[in-house]
N, C-alpha and C positions, 0 to 999 in steps of 0.2 A: 487611521487606516491600518487594518490588520495585514500582517505579512502572509503570503500564500506560498505553497509549495506544489510542484507538479510531481506526481507519483506515476511511474510507468511500470507495468507488469512485464518483466523480461524472462522469467523462467516459469515453467508449468507447475501448477499446484498438485499435479498427479503424484501419488505416493508420498504425500506430505501428511503430517498429523492433522487431526480435525480442527484444532484451535487455529492453525495457520490458514486453513481453507476458509474458516468462518471469518477470520480477520480480513482476508482479501475481499470476501464478499461484502463485509461491512464497510470497507473502504470504497467499494464500487468497482473493483477490478474483477472482471469476469472473463476477459479474453486476453490473449497475449498481445503485447504492444499497445494495449489500451492505456490512455493517460487520463488521469483525473486531477482536479485541482482542489486543494483543501486549505483552509486557514490553519496557521500554525498554532496549535494548542497542545497542552501536555498530553491530552488523550490521543490525539492524532499521532504525535511523535512516539508515544508508547506503542501504538499499533504498528507503526512503521518499523520500530525496533524489533518487533516479533517476526516480521517477514523481510528483514533487510537483505537477506540472501536471495530473495526472489524479485526484488524491485530495484529501480533506480530512482533517485530523488534529486530534483533540481529546485533551486530556490528562485 
């Protein structure tokens, strides 16, 4: 069974660089306080690292 994490968008992507906006969209985060659940993979953790200042992560 794969471990999962919950990612919640806490800060607005307005006035952020394009790669951060695209990363949030790829994670499925489109609105503030929206929470998505993903399996823990190196790809997902790399995406979270790019936008760590905009999201909160729960294991």
